[in-house]
C-alpha positions in Angstrom: -118.1 52.3 69.0 -117.5 55.7 67.3 -117.0 54.8 63.9 -114.9 57.7 63.5 -112.8 57.3 66.3 -112.3 53.4 65.0 -111.3 54.9 61.6 -108.9 57.2 63.5 -106.7 54.5 65.4 -106.3 52.5 62.4 -105.2 55.2 60.6 -103.1 56.9 63.7 -100.0 54.9 63.0 -99.1 57.2 59.1 -98.2 60.6 58.6 -99.6 63.3 59.9 -102.9 65.2 58.7 -101.6 68.1 56.3 -103.6 70.3 58.1 -102.6 69.7 61.5 -98.7 69.8 59.9 -99.4 73.1 57.6 -100.8 74.8 60.8 -99.1 74.4 63.6 -96.5 76.8 63.4 -99.1 78.7 65.1 -98.7 76.7 68.6 -96.9 78.3 70.9 -93.6 77.3 71.7 -93.1 75.0 73.8 -97.1 75.1 74.4 -98.1 71.4 75.6 -100.8 70.1 73.0 -103.9 67.2 73.5 -104.8 65.2 71.0 -108.5 63.5 71.5 -109.0 60.2 70.4 -105.4 60.1 69.1 -105.2 56.6 67.7 -101.7 55.3 67.2 -99.8 58.5 68.2 -99.0 60.7 65.1 -99.9 64.2 66.4 -98.4 63.3 69.2 -95.6 62.2 67.4 -95.6 65.2 65.4 -95.7 67.9 68.5 -93.1 65.5 70.2 -90.9 66.3 67.9 -90.9 70.0 68.2 -90.3 70.2 72.0 -94.6 70.4 73.1 -95.7 67.8 75.6 -98.4 65.9 74.7 -101.1 64.4 76.1 -103.4 61.5 74.6 -106.5 60.6 75.1 -108.2 57.1 73.5 -110.8 54.9 74.6 -108.7 52.3 73.0 -106.4 50.5 75.5 -103.5 49.3 72.2 -103.6 53.4 71.3 -103.4 54.4 75.1 -100.6 52.1 75.2 -99.0 53.9 71.9 -99.6 57.1 73.3 -97.5 56.4 77.1 -94.6 55.8 74.6 -94.5 59.6 73.9 -96.4 61.8 76.6 -99.4 61.3 79.5 -101.6 58.5 77.8 -105.1 59.3 79.1 -107.5 55.7 78.6 -111.5 57.3 78.8 -115.1 56.4 77.5 -115.2 60.6 76.3 -118.3 59.7 74.6 -120.9 57.6 77.4 -118.5 59.2 81.0 -117.7 63.1 82.2 -114.8 64.5 80.6 -111.3 63.5 82.2 -109.4 67.0 81.2 -111.7 69.0 83.1 -110.4 72.9 84.0 -107.1 72.0 82.2 -106.0 74.1 79.2 -103.4 73.2 75.9 -101.3 75.3 73.7 -102.4 73.1 71.5 -105.7 70.3 70.8 -106.0 68.3 67.7 -108.6 66.1 66.7 -108.8 64.3 63.7 -111.5 62.1 62.2 -113.8 61.7 65.2 -117.2 63.3 66.0 -118.4 63.6 69.2 -121.3 66.7 69.4 -121.7 66.8 73.5 -118.0 67.2 73.1 -117.6 70.3 71.5 -117.9 72.9 73.9 -115.8 70.8 76.2 -112.5 70.6 72.9 -113.1 74.1 72.7 -112.9 75.4 76.2 -109.6 73.2 76.4 -107.6 75.3 74.7 -105.7 77.9 77.1 -105.4 81.8 75.6 -103.4 82.7 73.3 -103.3 78.7 72.0 -105.4 77.2 69.2 -107.4 75.0 68.2 -106.5 72.6 64.8 -110.0 70.4 63.8 -110.2 68.1 60.8 -113.1 65.5 60.3 -115.6 63.8 57.8 -118.4 66.5 56.4 -121.4 65.8 55.1 -121.5 64.4 51.7 -119.3 61.5 53.0 -121.9 59.5 52.6 -122.1 59.5 49.0 -118.3 58.3 48.7 -117.5 55.9 51.2 -117.5 56.0 55.5 -118.1 57.6 57.9 -121.8 57.6 56.2 -124.8 58.4 59.1 -124.9 62.0 59.8 -124.0 61.9 63.7 -120.6 61.3 62.3 -120.9 64.1 59.5 -120.4 68.0 60.3 -123.1 69.7 59.0 -122.4 72.8 56.7 -121.1 75.7 58.8 -121.0 73.2 62.3 -117.3 74.0 63.7 -117.6 77.2 62.6 -120.4 77.7 65.5 -119.1 75.2 67.5 -116.0 78.0 67.3 -117.4 80.9 67.8 -115.8 81.6 71.1 -112.5 81.6 68.8 -111.2 83.4 66.4 -110.7 81.4 62.9 -107.4 81.8 61.2 -108.6 79.2 58.6 -111.3 77.2 57.5 -112.5 75.1 55.0 -115.3 72.6 53.9 -114.7 70.6 51.1 -113.7 67.3 49.0 -110.2 65.7 49.0 -109.0 62.8 47.0 -106.6 60.1 47.6 -108.5 58.6 49.4 -111.8 60.3 48.3 -113.5 62.2 50.8 -115.7 65.4 52.3 -114.1 66.8 55.0 -114.5 70.3 57.2 -111.8 72.1 59.0 -111.0 74.7 60.8 -108.2 76.5 62.9 -109.1 79.1 65.9 -107.0 81.0 68.4 -108.2 81.4 72.0 -107.3 85.3 71.6 -104.6 86.2 75.1 -106.6 89.1 77.4 -103.1 91.1 77.7 -103.9 93.7 76.3 -101.5 94.4 74.0 -101.5 94.9 70.1 -103.3 91.8 68.1 -101.9 88.4 67.6 -100.6 88.6 64.2 -100.9 84.8 63.1 -99.0 84.1 60.3 -100.9 81.7 57.0 -98.0 80.1 56.3 -95.0 79.0 58.2 -91.5 81.5 58.5 -88.6 79.1 55.9 
């Protein structure tokens, strides 16, 4: 099992990621939200409480059971089987504490026109402070930027966070709608 996925499952019952909360205002009102490797469903609950239909995908039966209490729940081994959401697009795709490089194109492709990708996971350097420490589970410098080349990047960070100590890389990127209208405005903070 992907170590990051197991961390996600055990930490998933807590508060939603600060990064996800900070940028969730970019998710189109009422849009469907996908949480990849959803764990205990912390982001599913966050978005469901804001009026979004939510879908969670995880291989852990307990995570899927928790997700089913909030929205659509899909049990799938996305590292060893086919991507179960081929052809589906979402107004937001959320990924935290999870990395499986072969899935990056499918994850990006799952963002609908006008939708947003909110991605945050461990990065190179984390091996100096704890787990995960294997390069397979740590993003290389700029890797999320490269993976999101087809999207418009609104925010990106690559650095160190305390409490708990960890190196992370995170991105907020939008698939620009091709409707011929003026450029969309992506506020850098939620309006109060």
